[in-house]
C-alpha positions as CSV (number, residue, x, y, z in Angstrom):
1,M,-1.6,74.3,-7.9
2,V,1.6,72.0,-9.3
3,T,2.5,71.9,-5.6
4,R,-0.7,70.7,-4.3
5,L,-1.0,67.8,-6.8
6,A,2.7,66.6,-6.0
7,V,1.7,66.8,-2.3
8,G,-1.2,65.0,-3.1
9,F,0.6,62.4,-5.1
10,A,3.1,62.2,-2.1
11,V,0.4,61.5,0.6
12,A,-1.3,58.8,-2.0
13,A,2.2,57.1,-2.5
14,S,2.9,57.1,1.3
15,A,-0.4,55.3,2.2
16,V,0.0,52.8,-0.5
17,L,3.4,52.0,1.0
18,A,2.2,52.0,4.6
19,L,-0.5,49.4,3.3
20,T,2.0,47.2,1.4
21,A,4.0,46.8,4.6
22,A,1.2,46.2,6.6
23,R,0.0,43.3,4.3
24,A,3.6,42.1,4.5
25,A,3.5,42.1,8.0
26,D,0.4,40.1,8.4
27,E,1.6,37.4,5.6
28,K,5.0,37.1,7.6
29,E,2.6,36.5,11.2
30,K,0.4,34.3,9.2
31,K,3.4,31.9,8.0
32,V,3.6,28.9,10.6
33,E,6.8,27.1,11.1
34,V,6.6,23.4,10.4
35,V,9.3,21.3,11.9
36,C,10.1,17.7,12.2
37,P,8.3,15.7,14.8
38,V,11.1,13.9,16.0
39,S,14.1,16.7,16.2
40,G,12.0,19.8,16.1
41,K,14.2,21.1,13.0
42,A,12.9,22.5,9.8
43,I,11.4,19.9,7.6
44,N,12.8,19.0,4.2
45,K,9.9,17.5,2.1
46,D,12.7,14.9,0.5
47,H,11.9,12.7,3.7
48,S,8.5,11.9,4.4
49,L,6.2,9.0,5.7
50,A,2.6,8.0,5.1
51,Y,0.7,8.9,8.4
52,K,-3.1,8.8,9.1
53,E,-3.6,8.8,5.2
54,A,-1.5,11.6,4.7
55,K,2.3,12.7,4.7
56,V,4.5,13.7,7.9
57,Y,7.7,15.1,6.8
58,F,11.1,15.3,8.5
59,C,14.3,17.2,8.5
60,C,16.6,14.1,7.7
61,P,16.5,10.4,6.8
62,N,17.3,9.3,10.2
63,C,14.2,10.7,11.9
64,P,11.7,8.3,9.9
65,K,13.3,5.5,11.3
66,A,13.2,6.7,14.7
67,F,9.4,7.5,13.9
68,E,8.8,4.3,12.5
69,K,10.2,2.7,15.8
70,D,7.9,4.5,18.1
71,P,5.1,6.5,16.4
72,A,3.2,7.0,19.6
73,K,6.2,9.0,21.0
74,F,5.7,11.5,18.2
75,A,2.0,11.3,17.3
76,T,1.3,14.7,19.0
77,N,3.9,16.9,17.0
78,A,2.9,14.5,13.8
79,N,-0.8,15.4,14.3
80,L,0.2,19.1,14.7
81,Q,2.3,19.0,11.6
82,L,-1.0,17.7,9.7
83,V,-2.6,20.8,10.8
84,Q,0.0,23.1,10.0
85,T,0.4,21.6,6.2
86,E,-3.4,21.5,6.1
87,Q,-3.6,18.0,5.6
88,A,-5.9,17.9,8.6
89,V,-8.6,20.2,9.5
90,E,-10.5,20.9,12.5
91,K,-14.3,20.0,12.7
92,K,-15.1,20.0,16.2
93,C,-13.8,21.1,19.7
94,P,-10.7,19.0,20.4
95,L,-11.4,18.8,24.4
96,T,-15.2,17.7,24.0
97,G,-16.0,16.9,20.5
98,R,-18.8,19.7,20.4
99,P,-19.4,22.2,17.5
100,L,-16.8,24.7,17.2
101,N,-17.5,28.4,18.2
102,K,-15.3,31.0,15.9
103,A,-15.5,33.4,19.3
104,Q,-13.6,31.1,21.3
105,T,-10.2,30.8,19.4
106,V,-6.5,30.3,20.8
107,K,-3.4,30.9,18.5
108,I,-1.3,27.7,19.2
109,K,2.1,27.3,17.2
110,G,0.6,30.0,14.6
111,L,-2.6,28.1,14.2
112,D,-5.9,29.5,14.9
113,V,-7.7,26.8,16.9
114,Q,-11.2,27.0,17.8
115,F,-13.1,25.9,21.0
116,C,-16.8,24.9,21.7
117,C,-17.3,27.3,24.7
118,A,-15.2,29.8,26.8
119,N,-14.6,27.2,29.3
120,C,-12.7,25.0,27.0
121,K,-11.0,27.9,25.4
122,G,-9.7,29.4,28.9
123,K,-8.5,26.0,29.7
124,V,-6.4,25.8,26.8
125,A,-5.4,29.8,26.9
126,G,-4.1,29.6,30.3
127,M,-1.5,26.6,29.7
128,D,2.1,27.1,28.2
129,E,2.7,26.5,24.6
130,K,4.1,22.8,25.4
131,A,0.9,21.9,27.1
132,Q,-1.5,23.6,24.7
133,V,0.1,21.3,22.0
134,E,-0.4,18.1,24.1
135,A,-3.8,19.3,25.0
136,V,-4.8,19.8,21.5
137,F,-3.1,17.4,19.4
138,A,-2.2,14.5,21.3
139,E,-4.3,11.4,20.1
140,K,-7.6,11.6,21.7
141,P,-8.2,15.3,21.2
142,F,-7.0,14.9,17.6
143,K,-9.6,12.4,17.0
144,Q,-12.4,14.3,18.5
145,G,-11.6,17.6,16.9
146,F,-9.7,17.1,13.5
147,E,-10.2,15.2,10.2
148,V,-7.7,14.3,7.9
149,K,-8.5,15.3,4.5
150,K,-9.1,12.8,1.8
151,E,-7.2,12.9,-1.2
152,E,-9.4,13.3,-4.5
153,K,-9.2,10.4,-6.6
154,K,-8.0,11.5,-10.3
């Protein structure tokens, strides 16, 4: 009787450990790497600029200077960062501006990006990652599909 009870506890403990490990793996997969739009290095939140009524973050004090000189050059990566940092949210299909269909999703740089139809999804899914980022986060598709969150007035 005692042996069965011990085996039962061991099985239950193994199941709990397996679930905990699975959750940890899921959390790690969900984590998105946010990088400087200029250098591609890890960001330091001490270095930022106002951008589209939000903030874009950089790795060092020199990158904001480069960004200010030519923001259009870095806009795609800055737009991606706004979504990664949850300062901007997807509202419509970035390719057409039509309503989103949750069944038509592509993972880009760790983000789930939705599209209106299988055609739009297929176009983006067939691209390499760099082309996907350009197709979804360049100025025109970003304006069509995403909205920068408004800060709540206190």
